[in-house]
N, C-alpha and C positions, 0 to 999 in steps of 0.2 A: 134352151132359149133363154134370153135375157128377161129378168123380172120387169125391166122397163118396157120391153116390147109386149109382154103379156098384159101389163096394165094399160098401155097405150091402145092396144087392140080392143080392150074393154070399153074404150071411148068411141069406137067406130059407130057411126050412126047419130052421134050427138050433133044437133043442128048448129050452124054457125051463128054466134051471137057476139058482137063486138064487146070487148072488155069483160066477158064472162068466163067462168071456169067451173061449171057444174056439169058433171057427167050425166048424159041423158037429157039435160035441159038446154044447154048451150055453152059454147066456148069459141074463142078465136084461137089463132095459132099459139099465142103466148099463154092463153088460158089452158090449152091442152098440156103444155109443158109444165105449167104451174100445178095443174090438177094431178098429173102423174107424179110430180115431186111430192105433193101432199099425200098421195096414195102410198108412196114409198116411205116417207118420213113422218107421216101423221100430222103434219102442219105445213102451212104455206111457207115458202122461202122468205118472203119479205113483202111488205105492203107495196102496191104498185100505184103510183099516181095516175090520174086520168090521162088517157092518150087518145090522139085522133087517128083515124085510119091511115093518114099519110105519114105517120111515124117520123115526124120532124124533117120531112123532105124539104120544106121551104128554108129551114135553117141549115140544112146539110149536116146535122149532128148525127153521129152514129150511136144514138141512145140505146137501141136494143143490143148492139154489139158490146158496148161498154157494160151494160147490165149482165150480159152473158159472161163476160170475162170476170166480173166481180163475184159471180156465184157458181160458175162451172169451171171445170178443168179443161184447158185447151188441149187439143190432140192434133197430131199430124195426119194428113189424109191417108198415108200408108198404114196407119194403125186403126183403120175403120173397124167398128164392131157394132153388132146389133145393140140398139138402145142409145147410141150417140145422138146428141142434139145437133141438128144441122141448121146453119144460119144461111139464108139466101138473100142475094141482091137481085131483085126482080128485073132490073134493067141496068145497063152500063151507066155509070155516073150517078146512080140513085143511091140512097142510103139502104143498108141491109135492113129489111123489115118483115121477113117471113121466117118462121121456125118450123121444123119438123123433127121427127124422131126416126132414126134409121130402123127399118123393120128387118129386112134381109140384106145380106151382103153376097158377094160372089157374082155368078153369071147373070142372075136376075135380081138385082138390088131393088129394094122398095123403101118407102118412107111413109110415115103416118103423120098427117097434118090436118089442120082445119082451115078451110078457106071459103070465102063468101060464095054462096050459091051451091055449095057442095057439103058443108059440114065436115065432120071428121071422116076421113077416108084413108085407105092405104093405096098409094099410087106407085107405079113403077118409077124408080129413080132413073128415068130415061136421060139420054144425052142433053136434051133441052133443060131439064131440071138440074142435072149434075153440073152443068157449066155455070149455073147460078150460085152454087154453094161457095161461100167465101170463108167459112169457118166451121170447125167441127169441135164439139165439146163432149166431155163425159160428166155424168153426175159425180160430184166429189164423194 
């Protein structure tokens, strides 16, 4: 199993808290990825300016996608592996604004993510979720 997956599963049960990244206390989807990065590397990747829950939708800017490209290594979908960072576009025409970490691959794929009303959970990467994935990244 991937070290990223093992660490991410250690965050399961953490409540959803916008702009936070503290295992057991609260995180959002970006906070989960940042927290796992810090667990792996011993320090946060980079300071993050304040952001709103709409993730720049009014401006149409792909802020989260640009940041992911700056800090993570892009991957092709056919190279999927446990621990990959997944970027989701929640609806057609909207900016990509949700992140998760691939848990399992194969016949029953999963991903670990934090979202409002649920906190950090491992969910099936079902067809409705999978069709929203717009990019895949590996930790460098």
